[in-house]
N, C-alpha and C positions, 0 to 999 in steps of 0.2 A: 500398514505400509507407510502412510504418510507420516504416522508418529516416528517411525524409524528414521525416515528421511529428514524430518524436521530436527529431530535430535542431533543427527549426523552433520547436518547442514549448519546449525547454530554453533556447534563445537569445532568445526573444521576451519580455522582461521587462515590457514595457508591458501585457500581458494577464495578468500574474501578480497573483494575489490578494494581500491582505495577509499576507505570510509573515513569521513572526518571524526575526529576524536572529541569527546569521548563516545562511548557506544549509545545507541538509540536508547530511549526510555524503555523500560521493562513493559509498560502498560500498552505499547504498540506492537510487542512481539508476542506471537503465539497463533492460536487457532481461534478464528472469529466467524460470526455471522452478522449481516447488516440487517437493516429494517426491512430489506426486500427478500430475505431469506437466502441471499447469496453467501457463499462461504469463501474463507480466505485463510491462508497460511502466510505469516509475516515473520520473516527472520531478518538478521542484520544485512543479508546480501540478496534476499528474494522477497518479493511481494507477489503471492500467487492468488489469482483470481480462479477458484476451483471449477471445473476439475483441471484445466490445462492452459490458462492464459498466464504465462510467466513474465515478470518484469524484474530485470537484473539491476539491482540498486548499485548506482555508482557514487552516489553522494548523499549524505545526510547533512542537512542544513538545520542543526537543532535549534540554534537561536530563533530562526525564522519558522521553524516548524513545518518544514517540506522536505521532501526527498526527490532526487532525480534518478530515473530508471531507464534502461533500455529495454523496449519491447523484444521479446524472444522472437527469433526467425520463424518459429512455428505457430506464434500467436494468431488466432482467428481474425483479429482486426489489427491494421497498422504494423504489421511484422517489421522489426528493424528500426522503427520510429522511436522517438524519445518521449517521455512522460514525466510530468510534474504531479506529485501527490502531495497536497497540503493536508494538515491534521490539526485537530484541537482535542485537548483533554476535557472530558465532560465532568461536571460536578452535580451531585444530587439528581442523577439520571439513571439510577441503577435499573437494570443490569447493564446498561450501555456505559462503557469507560472512556470511549473517544469516539471521534468521527473523522471522516476523511473526504477529500474532494479530489476527484481526477481533473485537476485544473487544466491541463492540456495532455493529451495522449497521442498526438501525431505530429510533434514537432520534428523538424528535420535534423537538428543537432542538439546535444546537451545543453549548449548555450541558449539556444532559443526556448528550450523548455524551461530553464531557469529563469530567463527574463519574462516569461509569461506569468505576470503576477496580477491577475483580475479577481481572485477570490477575496472575501471579506469575512474573516473568522469571527468579527464581532456580531455578525448577522448570520448564524448558522443555518436559519431556515430558508435564506435566499442567498447567501454568500458564496454559493458555489456555482458562479457563472448563471445567476438567477435560479438555481435549483437549491434544495437543501444539501448539507453535508450528510453522508451515510454513516448512520450511527453504528458502532461496533459493540457486540457483546461477546464475551468469551464463551467458547464452547469446548467440551471435552474431546471430541473426536468428529472429524469432518465427514461428510457425506460426499463420496467421490464418484458417484454416478453421473453420467453425462447430463447437462442441463438441457432443458428444451425450452425455446423462446416462443 
């Protein structure tokens, strides 16, 4: 089911928000699992923390390697708020292709989220607000069962 959703969502450009040009890099798009076993679906318009926390991407800042997204109104944390996600491409860390940081996830406005620039991609082990960036490895099919914390 998520494969069908992901395929349709990636190809349906008429519902895509005002994204910066050009398109996001291929290595950040797809289905992934991070260091902690959490799974994600990432398209040009959605960053989904499975099974059901959706972040609607409104801006890709490709040169600075971050995106701005609005938290879905049904998210379990900070619904309707704004999120900045910074990312870095990883080299020689197979199977991990890239890593991300939820720099801020509860900003009042998109501009507040964009201006929240406290990450340091040069030190990925501590550069995410004193925590490590989450490393992402590509997976074939996500596990959509509810998470328990």
